[in-house]
FIKOLZA-1660 file (N, C-alpha, C; in steps of 0.1 Angstrom, whole numbers, plus 5000, padded with zeros to 4 digits):
% residues 135
   i   px   py   pz ch aa at
   1 9351 9537 3650  A  M  N
   1 9346 9526 3643  A  M CA
   1 9360 9519 3633  A  M  C
   2 9359 9508 3637  A  A  N
   2 9369 9500 3630  A  A CA
   2 9364 9500 3610  A  A  C
   3 9374 9498 3603  A  S  N
   3 9369 9497 3586  A  S CA
   3 9357 9488 3584  A  S  C
   4 9359 9473 3589  A  G  N
   4 9355 9466 3584  A  G CA
   4 9340 9468 3591  A  G  C
   5 9338 9476 3601  A  D  N
   5 9324 9477 3604  A  D CA
   5 9312 9484 3596  A  D  C
   6 9302 9481 3596  A  V  N
   6 9291 9486 3590  A  V CA
   6 9283 9496 3596  A  V  C
   7 9281 9508 3586  A  L  N
   7 9278 9520 3592  A  L CA
   7 9264 9515 3598  A  L  C
   8 9262 9522 3609  A  P  N
   8 9249 9519 3617  A  P CA
   8 9238 9526 3608  A  P  C
   9 9229 9523 3608  A  R  N
   9 9217 9528 3598  A  R CA
   9 9200 9526 3602  A  R  C
  10 9193 9532 3602  A  F  N
  10 9176 9528 3605  A  F CA
  10 9172 9535 3595  A  F  C
  11 9158 9531 3597  A  F  N
  11 9145 9538 3585  A  F CA
  11 9135 9541 3591  A  F  C
  12 9127 9549 3582  A  S  N
  12 9110 9555 3589  A  S CA
  12 9105 9558 3578  A  S  C
  13 9093 9557 3580  A  V  N
  13 9083 9563 3575  A  V CA
  13 9078 9575 3578  A  V  C
  14 9077 9582 3566  A  F  N
  14 9075 9597 3567  A  F CA
  14 9059 9600 3569  A  F  C
  15 9055 9605 3581  A  L  N
  15 9042 9609 3580  A  L CA
  15 9042 9624 3589  A  L  C
  16 9035 9634 3575  A  S  N
  16 9034 9645 3581  A  S CA
  16 9031 9651 3594  A  S  C
  17 9019 9645 3597  A  Q  N
  17 9011 9645 3608  A  Q CA
  17 9023 9646 3619  A  Q  C
  18 9034 9640 3620  A  Y  N
  18 9043 9638 3632  A  Y CA
  18 9058 9644 3626  A  Y  C
  19 9062 9641 3613  A  N  N
  19 9073 9645 3612  A  N CA
  19 9075 9655 3604  A  N  C
  20 9065 9666 3601  A  S  N
  20 9068 9679 3592  A  S CA
  20 9079 9687 3599  A  S  C
  21 9077 9688 3613  A  E  N
  21 9084 9699 3621  A  E CA
  21 9096 9694 3629  A  E  C
  22 9097 9683 3631  A  S  N
  22 9107 9678 3636  A  S CA
  22 9108 9661 3635  A  S  C
  23 9115 9654 3635  A  F  N
  23 9115 9640 3636  A  F CA
  23 9126 9632 3649  A  F  C
  24 9119 9623 3653  A  M  N
  24 9122 9616 3662  A  M CA
  24 9130 9602 3658  A  M  C
  25 9144 9602 3662  A  I  N
  25 9153 9593 3662  A  I CA
  25 9145 9580 3669  A  I  C
  26 9145 9570 3663  A  P  N
  26 9140 9556 3668  A  P CA
  26 9150 9554 3684  A  P  C
  27 9141 9549 3691  A  T  N
  27 9148 9548 3707  A  T CA
  27 9155 9535 3705  A  T  C
  28 9151 9525 3697  A  S  N
  28 9162 9512 3696  A  S CA
  28 9176 9517 3689  A  S  C
  29 9179 9531 3684  A  Y  N
  29 9189 9534 3680  A  Y CA
  29 9197 9543 3686  A  Y  C
  30 9190 9542 3696  A  Y  N
  30 9200 9554 3706  A  Y CA
  30 9215 9548 3710  A  Y  C
  31 9219 9535 3709  A  E  N
  31 9229 9528 3711  A  E CA
  31 9243 9531 3704  A  E  C
  32 9238 9537 3690  A  H  N
  32 9247 9539 3678  A  H CA
  32 9252 9558 3682  A  H  C
  33 9243 9564 3688  A  L  N
  33 9245 9580 3688  A  L CA
  33 9259 9582 3697  A  L  C
  34 9266 9593 3695  A  P  N
  34 9274 9596 3705  A  P CA
  34 9271 9596 3720  A  P  C
  35 9278 9595 3731  A  R  N
  35 9271 9597 3744  A  R CA
  35 9271 9610 3745  A  R  C
  36 9279 9619 3738  A  R  N
  36 9278 9635 3742  A  R CA
  36 9269 9639 3725  A  R  C
  37 9256 9642 3728  A  L  N
  37 9250 9640 3718  A  L CA
  37 9255 9657 3711  A  L  C
  38 9258 9656 3695  A  P  N
  38 9263 9670 3688  A  P CA
  38 9252 9678 3690  A  P  C
  39 9257 9690 3689  A  K  N
  39 9245 9702 3687  A  K CA
  39 9238 9700 3677  A  K  C
  40 9246 9695 3664  A  T  N
  40 9240 9697 3650  A  T CA
  40 9243 9684 3645  A  T  C
  41 9234 9681 3636  A  A  N
  41 9238 9669 3624  A  A CA
  41 9236 9674 3613  A  A  C
  42 9246 9666 3600  A  I  N
  42 9247 9670 3586  A  I CA
  42 9238 9659 3581  A  I  C
  43 9226 9664 3574  A  L  N
  43 9220 9655 3565  A  L CA
  43 9225 9656 3550  A  L  C
  44 9229 9642 3542  A  M  N
  44 9232 9649 3529  A  M CA
  44 9222 9638 3522  A  M  C
  45 9221 9644 3511  A  G  N
  45 9208 9637 3505  A  G CA
  45 9218 9634 3493  A  G  C
  46 9210 9621 3487  A  T  N
  46 9215 9616 3471  A  T CA
  46 9217 9625 3463  A  T  C
  47 9211 9639 3462  A  G  N
  47 9209 9647 3451  A  G CA
  47 9222 9656 3454  A  G  C
  48 9229 9654 3462  A  G  N
  48 9242 9666 3464  A  G CA
  48 9239 9675 3473  A  G  C
  49 9225 9679 3480  A  K  N
  49 9226 9691 3489  A  K CA
  49 9226 9682 3502  A  K  C
  50 9233 9695 3512  A  I  N
  50 9233 9690 3525  A  I CA
  50 9227 9700 3532  A  I  C
  51 9222 9697 3545  A  W  N
  51 9216 9703 3556  A  W CA
  51 9218 9702 3570  A  W  C
  52 9219 9714 3577  A  K  N
  52 9224 9715 3588  A  K CA
  52 9213 9716 3598  A  K  C
  53 9210 9705 3606  A  V  N
  53 9200 9705 3618  A  V CA
  53 9201 9705 3629  A  V  C
  54 9196 9709 3641  A  A  N
  54 9199 9707 3656  A  A CA
  54 9196 9696 3657  A  A  C
  55 9202 9689 3666  A  M  N
  55 9200 9680 3674  A  M CA
  55 9198 9679 3690  A  M  C
  56 9181 9676 3693  A  K  N
  56 9178 9681 3707  A  K CA
  56 9171 9666 3714  A  K  C
  57 9177 9665 3726  A  S  N
  57 9173 9656 3735  A  S CA
  57 9159 9663 3745  A  S  C
  58 9149 9658 3743  A  I  N
  58 9137 9663 3749  A  I CA
  58 9129 9653 3756  A  I  C
  59 9129 9652 3771  A  R  N
  59 9123 9638 3777  A  R CA
  59 9127 9628 3775  A  R  C
  60 9142 9624 3770  A  G  N
  60 9147 9610 3767  A  G CA
  60 9146 9607 3754  A  G  C
  61 9139 9615 3745  A  Q  N
  61 9140 9614 3732  A  Q CA
  61 9147 9623 3724  A  Q  C
  62 9157 9614 3716  A  V  N
  62 9162 9624 3705  A  V CA
  62 9155 9628 3692  A  V  C
  63 9155 9641 3691  A  Y  N
  63 9149 9649 3678  A  Y CA
  63 9159 9654 3665  A  Y  C
  64 9159 9653 3653  A  F  N
  64 9160 9661 3645  A  F CA
  64 9153 9676 3647  A  F  C
  65 9157 9688 3650  A  E  N
  65 9147 9698 3650  A  E CA
  65 9150 9712 3639  A  E  C
  66 9156 9723 3642  A  Q  N
  66 9158 9732 3634  A  Q CA
  66 9166 9729 3622  A  Q  C
  67 9160 9731 3610  A  G  N
  67 9167 9731 3597  A  G CA
  67 9159 9718 3594  A  G  C
  68 9153 9705 3599  A  W  N
  68 9145 9698 3596  A  W CA
  68 9133 9700 3586  A  W  C
  69 9128 9711 3590  A  P  N
  69 9114 9713 3579  A  P CA
  69 9120 9717 3566  A  P  C
  70 9135 9724 3566  A  S  N
  70 9140 9728 3552  A  S CA
  70 9142 9716 3548  A  S  C
  71 9148 9705 3556  A  F  N
  71 9151 9691 3543  A  F CA
  71 9137 9688 3540  A  F  C
  72 9127 9687 3549  A  V  N
  72 9111 9680 3544  A  V CA
  72 9106 9691 3532  A  V  C
  73 9106 9703 3533  A  A  N
  73 9103 9708 3520  A  A CA
  73 9113 9710 3506  A  A  C
  74 9125 9708 3506  A  D  N
  74 9133 9711 3500  A  D CA
  74 9132 9695 3493  A  D  C
  75 9131 9683 3500  A  N  N
  75 9128 9671 3492  A  N CA
  75 9114 9666 3490  A  N  C
  76 9105 9679 3493  A  E  N
  76 9087 9677 3490  A  E CA
  76 9086 9663 3492  A  E  C
  77 9090 9659 3505  A  L  N
  77 9084 9647 3515  A  L CA
  77 9069 9644 3513  A  L  C
  78 9066 9635 3512  A  K  N
  78 9051 9630 3511  A  K CA
  78 9048 9619 3523  A  K  C
  79 9036 9617 3526  A  D  N
  79 9031 9607 3538  A  D CA
  79 9034 9596 3529  A  D  C
  80 9037 9585 3536  A  G  N
  80 9043 9574 3535  A  G CA
  80 9054 9571 3523  A  G  C
  81 9062 9580 3524  A  E  N
  81 9076 9582 3519  A  E CA
  81 9085 9570 3527  A  E  C
  82 9096 9563 3522  A  F  N
  82 9103 9557 3533  A  F CA
  82 9119 9564 3531  A  F  C
  83 9124 9568 3544  A  L  N
  83 9137 9571 3546  A  L CA
  83 9142 9559 3551  A  L  C
  84 9156 9562 3546  A  T  N
  84 9171 9555 3554  A  T CA
  84 9177 9564 3558  A  T  C
  85 9185 9561 3567  A  F  N
  85 9197 9571 3575  A  F CA
  85 9207 9563 3578  A  F  C
  86 9218 9564 3573  A  V  N
  86 9231 9559 3576  A  V CA
  86 9240 9569 3580  A  V  C
  87 9244 9567 3596  A  F  N
  87 9255 9573 3603  A  F CA
  87 9267 9572 3601  A  F  C
  88 9274 9581 3600  A  D  N
  88 9291 9582 3600  A  D CA
  88 9296 9577 3615  A  D  C
  89 9289 9580 3627  A  G  N
  89 9292 9578 3638  A  G CA
  89 9297 9590 3648  A  G  C
  90 9296 9604 3636  A  Y  N
  90 9301 9613 3645  A  Y CA
  90 9288 9623 3646  A  Y  C
  91 9286 9630 3632  A  N  N
  91 9273 9638 3632  A  N CA
  91 9268 9636 3616  A  N  C
  92 9273 9630 3607  A  H  N
  92 9270 9632 3593  A  H CA
  92 9258 9619 3592  A  H  C
  93 9247 9623 3588  A  Y  N
  93 9235 9611 3581  A  Y CA
  93 9235 9611 3564  A  Y  C
  94 9238 9603 3559  A  E  N
  94 9234 9600 3544  A  E CA
  94 9220 9596 3545  A  E  C
  95 9212 9603 3538  A  V  N
  95 9196 9601 3538  A  V CA
  95 9189 9597 3524  A  V  C
  96 9184 9588 3524  A  S  N
  96 9178 9581 3510  A  S CA
  96 9166 9583 3509  A  S  C
  97 9157 9584 3500  A  I  N
  97 9143 9585 3502  A  I CA
  97 9138 9578 3489  A  I  C
  98 9128 9570 3493  A  Y  N
  98 9122 9558 3485  A  Y CA
  98 9106 9560 3484  A  Y  C
  99 9100 9567 3475  A  G  N
  99 9089 9570 3468  A  G CA
  99 9077 9559 3471  A  G  C
 100 9067 9564 3467  A  H  N
 100 9054 9551 3468  A  H CA
 100 9057 9542 3457  A  H  C
 101 9065 9542 3449  A  G  N
 101 9066 9531 3440  A  G CA
 101 9080 9520 3443  A  G  C
 102 9085 9525 3453  A  G  N
 102 9097 9513 3461  A  G CA
 102 9110 9517 3457  A  G  C
 103 9106 9528 3447  A  C  N
 103 9124 9528 3443  A  C CA
 103 9130 9543 3451  A  C  C
 104 9143 9540 3448  A  K  N
 104 9151 9551 3457  A  K CA
 104 9150 9564 3449  A  K  C
 105 9149 9576 3450  A  E  N
 105 9148 9586 3443  A  E CA
 105 9157 9595 3446  A  E  C
 106 9161 9604 3436  A  I  N
 106 9174 9615 3440  A  I CA
 106 9163 9631 3440  A  I  C
 107 9166 9636 3449  A  R  N
 107 9158 9648 3453  A  R CA
 107 9163 9661 3454  A  R  C
 108 9165 9670 3457  A  A  N
 108 9171 9681 3463  A  A CA
 108 9184 9684 3452  A  A  C
 109 9183 9679 3439  A  V  N
 109 9198 9678 3431  A  V CA
 109 9204 9693 3432  A  V  C
 110 9214 9693 3433  A  V  N
 110 9226 9703 3431  A  V CA
 110 9233 9700 3420  A  V  C
 111 9228 9712 3410  A  E  N
 111 9236 9712 3396  A  E CA
 111 9250 9715 3395  A  E  C
 112 9257 9711 3386  A  V  N
 112 9270 9720 3384  A  V CA
 112 9268 9725 3369  A  V  C
 113 9267 9737 3370  A  E  N
 113 9267 9744 3353  A  E CA
 113 9284 9748 3348  A  E  C
 114 9289 9742 3340  A  D  N
 114 9298 9753 3332  A  D CA
 114 9295 9765 3328  A  D  C
 115 9301 9776 3331  A  I  N
 115 9299 9790 3322  A  I CA
 115 9315 9793 3320  A  I  C
 116 9317 9802 3309  A  S  N
 116 9326 9804 3303  A  S CA
 116 9328 9820 3307  A  S  C
 117 9340 9823 3305  A  D  N
 117 9343 9837 3310  A  D CA
 117 9348 9839 3297  A  D  C
 118 9339 9852 3290  A  E  N
 118 9340 9859 3276  A  E CA
 118 9357 9860 3271  A  E  C
 119 9361 9866 3282  A  S  N
 119 9373 9874 3282  A  S CA
 119 9384 9862 3283  A  S  C
 120 9384 9851 3288  A  E  N
 120 9391 9840 3289  A  E CA
 120 9390 9833 3277  A  E  C
 121 9378 9831 3273  A  S  N
 121 9373 9824 3258  A  S CA
 121 9383 9832 3248  A  S  C
 122 9382 9845 3247  A  D  N
 122 9387 9853 3237  A  D CA
 122 9401 9851 3237  A  D  C
 123 9407 9849 3247  A  N  N
 123 9422 9843 3247  A  N CA
 123 9426 9831 3243  A  N  C
 124 9413 9824 3243  A  N  N
 124 9420 9807 3238  A  N CA
 124 9425 9799 3253  A  N  C
 125 9424 9806 3261  A  S  N
 125 9427 9797 3274  A  S CA
 125 9421 9784 3276  A  S  C
 126 9412 9780 3273  A  G  N
 126 9403 9766 3277  A  G CA
 126 9401 9766 3289  A  G  C
 127 9403 9776 3298  A  E  N
 127 9398 9774 3308  A  E CA
 127 9382 9779 3308  A  E  C
 128 9376 9771 3320  A  S  N
 128 9359 9777 3325  A  S CA
 128 9358 9778 3337  A  S  C
 129 9348 9784 3340  A  L  N
 129 9345 9784 3356  A  L CA
 129 9334 9779 3360  A  L  C
 130 9331 9772 3370  A  V  N
 130 9322 9765 3372  A  V CA
 130 9309 9772 3385  A  V  C
 131 9302 9771 3381  A  S  N
 131 9288 9780 3389  A  S CA
 131 9282 9770 3396  A  S  C
 132 9278 9770 3408  A  V  N
 132 9267 9757 3415  A  V CA
 132 9255 9762 3418  A  V  C
 133 9245 9759 3413  A  T  N
 133 9228 9760 3411  A  T CA
 133 9222 9750 3422  A  T  C
 134 9213 9757 3427  A  Q  N
 134 9206 9744 3436  A  Q CA
 134 9191 9744 3429  A  Q  C
 135 9187 9733 3425  A  V  N
 135 9173 9728 3419  A  V CA
 135 9163 9727 3430  A  V  C
% end
């Protein structure tokens, strides 16, 4: 993909009846998918968390499957929320969630917390350790 090209993207409205266990990529979007479909895709949320999901082709339709239910649960998706997917051309998708109010929301936030090592602080070395926790 040339540097001036706009990354391919699509949107969908989340409906739990149809999208809780798997998610079908719109058929009109298939021209942007690699000819040889990757086994997995990486979904990157705006909160910093990532999910590895299986990509499957079933009867000519392409789906996010294994791993998708974790994405749904971690982001607490509700019926009628709007999702946008920006594809890097390989296997990464940046996913944004727009709530019922129409605004982009940050969910499944990964927080970085500074923690000090007592022995280090006693020596006044000024170094600290970083701990990553998922909220």
